[in-house]
N, C-alpha and C positions, 0 to 999 in steps of 0.2 A: 434290852431289845431282843427279839426272837432270833435274829441273825448274828448275835455277838459271839465272840470266841470264848471257849471254856478255858479254865486254868490248865488242864492237862494238855489241851491243844497248844496253848501258848508255850508251856514248858517243853513240849516235844519240838516245837519250832525253834526254840532257843537252843536246844541241844544240837539239832541239825546245823544251826547257824554256827555254833562253836566248832563243830567238826569241819565244816566247810572252810571256816576261817583258818584252822590249824593246817589243813591240807594246803591251802593257798600260801600261807606263810612259809611252810617247809619247801614248797615248790619254788618260791621266790628266792629263798636263801640258797638252795642247792644250785639253782641256775646262776645266781650272782657269783658264787664261789668259783664254779667251773669256768664261767666266762672271764673271771678275773685272771685265772691261770692262763687261759687261752690268750688273753690280751698281753700278759706280761712276757710270755715266751718270745714272741717276735720283737718286743721292745729291747730285751737284753741282747738277743742275737744281733739286732741292728746296731746296738752300741759297739759290739765286738767287731762287726764288719766295718763300722766307721773307723775303729782303731787301726784295722788293716789298711784302710784307704789313707789314713793320715801318714802311716809309715811309708806307703808307696809314694805319697806326695813328697815326703822328705827325701826318699831315694831319688825321685825325679829331679829334685833341686841339686842333689849331689852330682848326678850325671851331667846336668847343665853346667855346673861350676867346673866339673872336670874337663869338659869340652873347652871351656873358656881358658882354663889354665894351660891346657896342652897347646892351644893356639897362641897364648900369650902368657908365659910363666912370670908375670909381673907380681910384685909383692901384694898388690891389691887383690888380684885374682886368687893368689895362693891363700891369702887371709880369708876370702869369701869361701873357698873350697874347704878350708879347715873348719870354719864356722858351720857349714852345712853338714859336714861329716860328724861333728860333735852332736848336732841336733838329731841326726838320724840315729846315732848310737843311743841317745837317751830314749828316743821313740821305740826302738827295738827292745830295750830293757823294760820299758813300761808295758809293752804288749806281752812280754813274757810273764810279767807279774800279774796281769789282769785277766787273761783269757780263761773261760770256763767251759766253752763249747768246742774243745779241741777236736772231738770226734765229728763235729759238724763242719768247722771251718778249717781243719788241718793247720791249726796255728803252730804246732811243733815243727811240721815240715817247713812252713814258712820261716820259722825262726832259724831252723838249721841252715837254710840257704842264705838268709840275709845277715844274720849275726856275725859269722866268720868274716864275710866280706867287709863289713863295716869296721870290724876290729882290726883287720889288716890295714885298711885305709888310715885308721887313726894312728897306728904305729908308724907306717911309712911316712906320713906327713910330719911325724914328730922326729924320726931318726933317719929317714932315708932308706934306700933299697940297695943291697949289695955294693956298698961303698959309695953310692950316689947320694948326694945331699938331698934334703927334703924339698928344696926348691929347684932341683935340676929338672931339665926337660925329660930325662929318662924316667925319673921317678913319676912325673905327671902322666907319661904315656902308660907306665905300668899300672898306675892307679886307674886310668881310664879303661884299660883292658880288663881290670879286675872287677870294676863296679858295674859295667854295662851288662855282662852276662848274668850277674847276680840280680840285677834290676829286672831283666826280661823274664827270668825264671820266677821271680817274686810276683810279677804281674800275672803270669800264667796260673800260679798257685792261688792267687786271690780270686781270679775268675772261676777257677774250678771249685774253690771253697764256696762261692756264692751259689753256684748251681746245686751242689750237694746239699747245702744248708736249706735252700728253698724247697727241694724235693722232700727232705726229711721233715721240714716244718709243716708242709701240706699234709703229709701222712699222719703226723701227730694231731693236726686239727681235725681231720676226718674221724679219727678214733674218738676224740673228745666230743665231737658233734653227735656221733652215734650213741655215746653214753648219755649225753643230755637228752636226746630224743627218746631213748628208752625210759629215762626217769620221767620226762614230761608226759609220755603216753600213759605211764602207770598212774601218775597223779590225775590226769584228765579223766581216765576211766573211773577212778574213785570218785572224782568230783561229779561226773555226769550221773553216776548211779545215785549219789546223794541228792543231786538236784532233781532227778527224776522222781524220787520219793517225795521230795518237797512239793513238786508241781502236782503230782497225783493227789496229794493231801489237799492242796489249795483248790484244785479243780473240784474235788468232792464238796469242799466247803462252799464254793461258788454256786454249784448246782443247787445245793440246799438253800442258799441265800436267794437265788433267782426264783426258786419255787415259792418262797415266802413272798417275794416282791410281786410275782405274777398274781398271787391270790389277792394282794393288796390292790394292784392295778385293776384287776377285774372288778373289785368292789368299787373303786373310783369310777370305772367306766359305767357300771350299773347305776350308780348314783347320778352321774352326769346325764345318762340317757333318760333315766326315770324323771328327772326334774328339768329336762330340756324344754325350751320354749317351742321347739318343733314337735309336731306329733309324729312319733316314731313307732312303726310296727314291724315285726319280724315274722318270717314264715320259714318252714322247712323247704327242702328242694321240691317237694310235691305241691307247695302252695298252702300247706296247712298253717293257719295263723296261730302262733303260740305266745306272742308277746306284744303288748302295747303299753306305752308309758302314760303318765297322768294327763299330759296334754292331749294325747290321742283320745283318752276317755272323755275329756271335756269337749272335744270337737265332734267326735263321731259316736261316742258311747261304746258299748260292748257289741262288736260286730260278729262275734262268734268264731268258731274254728275255721269256717269256710267263708271268707269275705264275699258278699254278693257283688255282682257286676253293677247292680243298681246303685251302688255307692257313688258311681260316677253319673253325671247327667247324661253324658254320651257313653252308653254302655259298651258300644263297640270299641271305643277308645280304651275303656277299662280293661276289656279282654285282651286288646293288643298290647297294653303295657305289661300285663301279667305274662303274656306269652314271650315277650322280649326278654324280660329278666330271668324267666325260668329256663330260657335257652342259653343263659350265661351272658346276656347283654346288659345294657343299662339304658335308662330313659330319664330325660330331664326336660321339664317344661311346665307351662301353666295349664291347669285343668279346672273344670268346674265340677264341684262335688256337692253331695247332700250332707248337711250336718245332722246331729242326732235329733234336733228338734224339727228337721225337715227344711231348715233355712238353706238357701244357696250359699255356697262358699267358693271364693276364688282361692285356689291352692297352688303354691309353687312346689311341685313334686320332684324329688330326686330318688329314683328307684334303681337298685342295682343288685347284682348277685354277689355272694361271697364264695370264693373258691379256695380249695386247698392247694398244696404245692404242686400237685399234678394237674391242676386246672379243673378239677371236678367241682361242680356246684354243690355247696354244702348248706347254703342258706340264702334267704331273700330279705332285703331290708328296704323299707320305704320311709323317707323323711318328708313330712308335709308341713309347709310353712303357710299360715293363714295370711293372705295378702288382700283380704276382702276390703278392708278400710283403705289400704293403699290404692287398690284398683278404683274404688269409688272416688278417691281424691284425684287420681290421675284422670279419670273421666271428667270430673268437674273442672279440673285444670284445663283439660283439652277443650272442653266446651267454652271455658272462659277465653282461652287463646283463640278459638275460632270466632267467638263473639268480638274479641278485641281486633283480630285481623279484619273481620268484616267491617267494623267501625272505621279502622284505618284505611281499608281499601275504598270504603264509601266516602271518606272525607274528600271533599273537592280541593282542599288545600294540600300542597305537597308536605309530606312528613318524612323525617329521617330519624333512625335510632342509631346512635354512635356508641362505641365502646370508650373506655377511659383514654385510649390513645388517639381518639378522633377518627377511627376507621368506621365507616358506615356498616351496620349489621342488617338493616332493613330499610327499604324504601317502598312507599305505597305507589300505586299506579299513577296518582296525580303528580308525583315528583317526576317520574319519567316523562309524563305528558307535557309538563311545563318546562323542565330543564333539559330533558333529552337523554340523561345518563341512566343506565341500568346498573344494578348491583353486580352483575356478572362481568360487565366490561371494565369495571374499576379494579377487579382482581385484588381485593384487599388493600387498595390504595385510597388516599383521601380524594375528596371531590374538588376538582380545580375550579371552583366557581366564586371564590372570594376576590373581589377587585383589590388591586395593590393599595389603593388609598383607604380600604376598609380593614386591612389585615391587622394593623396595630390595635384598632378599636375592638375588633372581633376577639382577638386573643386576650385582651384585657377583660372583656366581658365573660369569656369562658373561664378564666382564672377566678373571677369574682363569683360566678355561680357555683363553682366547686368549693370555694372557701366558705361561702355563706349558706349555700344550699337553697337559696330563695329563687323562685321562678324569675325568668328574665323576659323582658319585652322591650324591643328596640325597633326603630326604623332603620333600614340599611339597604344595601344593593347587592345583587348577585348576578353573575354571568350565566348564560345558558350555553349549552353545548355548541350552538351555532353562533356564539359570540354576541348575542343580544344582551343588553343590560336591563335588568328588571328592578323596579322599586319593590322592596319586600318589607312586610311587617313580620318580624321574627319573634316568636315566643318559644321559650325553652324551659325544661325542668330536668333536674338530676334524677337518675335512677339509682337505687341503692340495693345492696344485698341484705341478707338476713341480719347481719351485724350492723347495719346502718352505714356501711362504707360505700362511697360512690363507685358505681360500676360503669357509668356512662351518662348519656343524656338523650332525651327525646326532643326533637325540634320541629315546630310547625312554621312553615314559610308561606305566608299569604301574599299572593301577587297583587299589589296595589298600584301597579303601573297605570292601569286605565283610570282608577280612582284619582290618582295624583294628577293625571292629565285633565280629568273633569274638574278637580279642585282648582287647577291652574286656570282653566277656562272660567270657572265661577269667580275666582279672584279677579280675573281680567274684566269680567262683566261687572263686578262690584265696583272696580276702579272707574270703569266707564260710567256707571250709574251715578256714583258720587260726583264725578267731575261734571257729568251732564246736568245734575241739579244745580251746581254752581254756575256752569256755563249758561244754563237756561235763564237763570235770574239776571246774569250780566247782560245777556243778549236782549232780554225783554226791556230792561232799562235803557240800554244803549240804542235799541231800535226806536224807542219812544223819542229819545233825543234826536236821533238821526232822521226820524220821520219829519219833524218840524223843519230841520235844516234842508233835507232833501226836497220837501214839498215847496218851501219858500223859494229855493233856488230854481226849481222847475217853473214856478209861477213867474218869477222875475225874468227868466229867459224868454218866456212866451210873451211877456208884456213889453220887453225892451225892443227898441228899434236900432239901437246903437250897436254896430257890429263888434266893436272892441269889447263892450260890456258883455254882449252875447258870448264872445269867445272866452272871456274870463268865467262867466257863469257855466259854460260848457265844461271847462276844466274842473271847476268846483264840483259839478255834478259827477264827472268821472272819478274824482277822489272820493266822493260820497258813495259811488258805486263800489269802489274798492273796499270802503268801510262796510258797505252792505254785505259784500262777499265774506268779509272777516266774521261778521255776526252769523252768517250762514254756517261757517265752520264751527263756531261755538254752539249753535243750535243743534248741530249734528250730535253732540254729546248729551243733549238734554232729552227728556222724555217727549218733549214736543218737537224733536227734530224729525218728525215723520215725513217721509218723502211725498211730495205732491206728484203722483205718477201719471204718466201718459204712455200709451202704447205707441212706440215709435221705433224705427229702425236704428241700428247702431252705426250705420254708414249713411252719410259721410261724417257723422258726429265724431267718430274715433279719429279720423284723419285730421279734421279741423281742430279739435281740441289738442291733439298731440303737436301739430305744427305750430299752433299758437303758443304752447308752452315752451317750444324749442326756439322761438323767435329770438334772434340776437346771440344764440349760442354757437359753438363750433362742433356741434354733434349732429350727425346725419340720422336719417330715419328711413326704415323700410317697413312695408306693410304686407301682411299675408292674411287677407280677410276672405273667408269662405264666400263664394258668390251667392249661395243660398242661405246666408246667415239669417237665423230666426229673429223676429222682432221681439222686443222686451218691453215690459211695463215698468218704466223707470222715471225718476226725477232727473231731468236733463241737467239742471243746475248742480245737484248733488253729485251725480255721476261724473260731471265735468271736473268737480273738485278731486275725485278719486284719480282720474287720469292725470290731471295736472300735478298732483302731489307726487305720484309715482315717477312721472317723467322728469320733474324738477330734481327729485332725489337722484335719478340716474345721471342727469347732467352734472350734478355736484360730484358724483362718483367718478366722472371722467374729465378732470380738469384740463387734460391735454387733448381732448377730443375723443371721438369714438362713434359708435353706431348703436342705435336703439332699434330693436325689432319688435313690431307690434303685430300680434297674431290673434285672430278671433275665429273660433270654430264651434260647431254645434256638438254637444255631448249629451248623452243620456245616462243619468246616474241610476243604477239599480241598488237594491238593498245591500248593506254591508260593505259598500265600496268606500264611501266617506260617511263616517258615523254622524257627522254634524250637519249633513245635508239630507233633506227629504228626497226620496226617489222621484225622478221626473226629468223634464227637459231643461237644459241650461245652455247658455252661451258662455264659453270660457274665453276670457280676455287674458292674453299672456303678454307681458311687457318685459323684454330681456335686454340688459345692457352688457357692455364689455368692460365694466369698471373693475375696481379693486376687490369687490366682493365684501361680504359682511362676516366678521369673525364669529365663530360658532358660539362664543359665550354671550353674544348680543342678540342672537336670533330669537330667543324666547322673550325678549323685552322690546323689540322694535315697535310693537303696537301699543306699548304702554304710553299713557298721556304724559307729555313733557319729557319723555326720554329722547335724548338726542346726543350724537357724537360730534355735532357741528358747533363751532364757537358761537355762531349767530343764529342757530336754529331754535324754533319755538317748541319742538317736540310734539306738535299737534297734527302735522300733516298725515302721517301714517295712522295715527289714532283716529283721526277724522275719517280716513278712508275705510278703516276697519268698521267703524260704526255705521257708515253709509251703506256699505255692502251688506252688513248684517241686517239693517232695517229694510233692505230690499229683498230679504229672504235668501241671501246667498252667503258665501264665505270668501275670504281672501287668504291666500297662502303664499309662502316665500321659500325659494330654494336659492342657496348661495354657496359658493366655494371660493375662499380667499385666492385672489390672483386670477380668477376666471370669470367673474361677473356674478350678477344677480338676476333672478327671474321671479316676477310677481304673477300669480294666477288669481283672477277674480271670476267667480262663478255667479252669473246673473240669471235668475229664472226667466225662461222664455215665455212669451205671451201666447195665448191661444188665438187662432184666427188671424185675419189680415187687418190692415188699417187704411184709412183714406187721409191723405195729407192735403189739407185745404190750402188754396192759394191765398196769400195775404192781400187784402184789399187796401187801396190807398187810404191813408189816414186823413180824417177831416175833423173839424172842430164840432164837438157834440153840443147841442143846445136843447134845453127843455125848460120846464117850469114846475112850480109846486113847492111844497114844504117837505123838508127832510129832517127827521128828528135824530139828533146826534147824542150819544152817551159816551163820554171819555173823561177820565180824571185828570188828564194832562191838558192844561189851558192852551199851551202852544199847539197841541194837536188839534183841538177844537177850532182854534183861530185859523190855522192853516187849512183845515178841512172846509171851514166856512168860506174862506177866500176861494178855494177851488170850486165849490158848488155854486157860489154866486157868479163865478166867471162862466158857468154853464147855464145860468138863468134860474137857479133854485134859490129858495129862502131856507133858513135853518132855525131850529129850536135846540138850544144847548142844555144838557143835563150832565151831572157829575157822577152819578151811579145808577144802578139798575132800578132801585126803588123810585128815584126821581123820574126816571124815564117812563116807567109804567104809569105813574100818577099824571105826568105831563101828557102821555098819550090818551089817557082817559079824559083829561080836561079838554084837549083839542077835539076829541070825538064828541064830547058833550056840547061844545061850542060850534059844532058842525064845521070845524076847520079841517079840511081833508089833509091827510099826511100821505105823501106819495111813497115814502120808504123810511126805514129806520137803519141807522148805522151804529152798531154796538161794539164797544171795546170788550175783548174776551175776558180780561181779568181786571178787577178793581180791588186794590188792597183794602181789606177791612169792610168791604161792602158787596152788594149783589153784583155779580159779573154777568157776562153776556149770556151764558147758557141758562142761568136761572131766569134772566130777564125775558129771553125769547119764549120760554115756556109760559110765562104770565101773559105776554103779548098775544100768543096764539090762542089763549083762552078768550081774549077779547076779539081778535081778528085773525082768522086762520089764513087769509089770502094776502095780506100786506107783505111786500118784499122786506125782509129783514136781513141785513148784511152784517157779518162779523169781521172785525179788524183786529190784528194782534201782531206784536213784534216778537212773539215767542210761541211757536207752534207746539207747545207742550201737549196740547190736547189734539186728538184726532179730528176735532171740529174744524180745524183749518184745512186739513186734507180732504175731509168728507163732511162739509157743512150741512148737506141735506139730511144726514142722519140725526142731526141735533135740532132740526126745525129751522135752520137758516136757509136763505135763498142762495147765497154765495159767500165766498170769503175773500178778504183782501189782506195781503201780507204787508206789514210795515217793515221798512219805509216803502212808500209807493209814490208813483208819479201821477200827475194829473191825467196822463194818458191811460194808466192802469185803472184809475177811478172812472174815467169817462167810458171806457170799454165795458166795464162791469155794469154801469147804470144803463148804457145804451142797450146792452143785451137783455136786461131784465125789466127796464121801464119803457123802453122805446122813446119816441119823441115826446 
């Protein structure tokens, strides 16, 4: 490599390293030796001083033993004194043999004081003093007087020796330290000079290496710039263009030495950018520029000046990144987002976009309109609109959609901000990132509350229609049977003169009347239960019907009827059933007694107040009790046929009332609160104009003559009808179906036998009925009275017979009085 070390350089460095190593080793050895000497001097001296201390300690014990013996010259104390003197004698001899620092610790002076005293004590203890025995008190006092002064002088010499020794030792240490410092300084100077030469050599080598690397780095930089994906151009401080890389060539071509401002679509911006960087600033941002083929380019430009260490501008650089495709993609994405947002905003159904944690990220206006919440007021929290009984099912479905990734569609419920509960059809789909991982979901919530309500009404209507079909058939057959019974009972009562029999027959007729009322309830469910309406006032009808229904009960009644109550076009019999059914239910709800309040008032319904009522004038009848009330779970079912909470109830009363009011063009509603009672509201359309109530004329026996043609498939009916007509003076001709009736009428006409009227059964199973027959009759004779009779008002022909070619209608079962009134009205005498 170009920057490797040469052999001579390596050899020189090794020589220098050897010299440095030798100097360091010499320095270390010298310091170690001198320091060892310095450390050993005090150790030896301390040992000698310790020997002096040991001798002083022995002398102290001799003094103590001498004091004890003088006080008590017992053999034991004398023996202890002798033992301590011998020990001191040995210590003094040992000190004399071992000291080497006499000039420092004055060991000879110490020995000269202590040794004679100890020697005297040893002799005196062995031989005595001046004729006194060793154990005499005189000898002990002499010993005491001899050893104490010697001991005190020895202590003084020991202290003095320590001070002298310490001073001389410190002086020797200072001289040794000065010697070591001089030697170290000399070695350090030598070492620093050597290291300086080494560092100078290394520095020169590094400068050369750095120069080589700088040239290499410059080449790297040139290559990186030249092949950069950014278009890079460079200029001198005056703006003269001197370099552009390959990408620059591809984007802009050769722009020359002086780049034109026209390179920028906004030339003023181009000039401003050059001015900024030429003044030493920098500029960064998106600009629109012209490519070499004239095409428009979106460019991310970073332009800046290059300065030297003093801050002087020495060059200009511009890096251009082509973001044309990216900008087009962003614009397309922005348009798609705007389109998507417009679709979401225009969607009439509420929509929410959630993240993976279930936090809403977007709500369309329809969501706020339906549910009430806005995204801002939730502040990053969840929407509190899932009912408690829906939470488990909802969470299971959320887990399922994230696991399987399939769209979800369920019927559920949600709360609104104002605590309303809505029926919702929910559809949801998972949103995913570029890697296919779930990021959240988008949910569409269709409010189907109104549709569910309409479906419930439709189901109710279907139930009523199905039951009506069944009830109509039953009522038709039952009325046919009842007509014979009712008619014969009526004939028998009119012919008997026996009061007892008349009483029995009257009771039988009353029971038949009750059976007749029952069939009316069944007819209400059928398509033929059309009301036979008359315009009449509701007063005193409401009072009479209510009081009749309350007969024998312990329930009182109060009335609040508007004095100007509008008249209504209604079927009095059917509306009576409505009032009776509601009142009887109220009585059953108050077994311990109570009060019923009946209110009637005029109301005008405008649009959007009650969706199931047409705008117009109505009379609202409200019947309120103080009973136990109806549980909420039953309120939606109380008008269902056969639904009842009573042990002996039929479940037809309220269903009948519902159907009657509906067929009158009104509605019936209920309000109830458990423990506070129930209120039923019936809205009946008001009639236009006023009415005249005719006074009833006294009944008299109707008599006439002539032939009446009868068509009915029930033999008992024809026989009963014949008997009734004959009692009035008529003769009859009997046929079983419409075809026979038409043929018979033609025959009678051909024989010039006048027919005063025709009575036709409305329906004949498997044959021509009344409506088809009257059409054929009218082709022959348009003026002859033709009456229709039926036990099932399935067809509007019973309520409006004239519309179908009939003269009048007669409902089965009927009495002789009903028949005579009809004939008298249309035939006369």
